[in-house]
N, C-alpha and C positions, 0 to 999 in steps of 0.2 A: 655340783659346782663345776665351773669351767677351769681348765688348766691354761695358764698364760706363761709362756717362756719369755724372759727378757732377752734383749740382744746379747747381753753379757753371758747369760746362761747358755744360750745357743752357741756362742763362740767357745765357751768352756767345753761343751759337748763335742763340737767340731774338733777342737784341739786334742781331746782325749782320744777320739776315734781315729784321727789322723796319726797320732803317735802309735797306737796299737796296730793300725793297718800297715804301717811301714814294715813290720815284721810278720804279722799274722792277720791278713785280711778277713779270714773266716771268724776269727776271734772277735774282731772289731764289730762284726755284724751281731754276734751273740751278745756282746756287751751293750750295744745300742738297744737291742730288743729288751734286755733285762732292765736297763734304765728307764725306757719308755713304759714298760709294763708296771714298774714300781711307781712311777709318777702318776700313771693312770689310776692306780689304786687310791691315790690321794683325793680323787673326785668323790669317792664314797666314804673314805675314812681320813679326813684331812688332819685330824689330831693324832695320827699314829706315830709321828716322829717325836723326838725328844725336844726339850726347850733349846733354842739356838743360842749361840754365843753373842749374837747381836740382838738387842731388845726387839721384841715383836716378831722374831723369826722362830722357825722350827727347823730341825735337821733330821733327815731321814737317811740312816746309814744303810747302804745297799749290800749288806753282808751276803755272801762271802766276798763280793767285790770290794775294792778299797776306795769306793767313792761315796761322797756325802752330797745329798741334794738339799740345798738350803731353800726354804720356802716360807711364805707368809700367807696367812689366811685373811682374805678381804671379804667384803660382803657377799659377793657371788662368784668369787674366783679364788683359786690357789695360784699364787704368783711365784714363779721360780726365778729368783734373782741370780743364783750361782750354782755351779756344780764343781765340787772340789775333789781332788785326790786326798785321801786321809792323811798323807804325809806332808801336804802343802802347808806353808804358813798362811794363815788367813785371819781376818778380823775376828 
C-alpha cells in the first residue's frame, strides 16, 4: 500500500518538529525519524492501529512518544489526515 499524507497531517508534523527543534534540534530529528518509520510500517500492516474516534479511521499510538497518527485505509493507500499530541483536544 502507498502512504499519502494530507496537507493537514504534514502541517501537524511541521508544527510538532518546529516546537521540539526550538529547544532541542537533535531530538526533533529523532522524533521525525520515529514518526516516519512508524508510518512506513503501515504499508505492510495497515490494521495495526486501534479503532479511531472518528468513524472509518484508525489511530496508531507512537509509544513512548506522546503522538498519535490518525489514518484511514483506502483501496490502495493508507491516508494520514492528522498527527496529534496525545494531550490535544481532538475530534
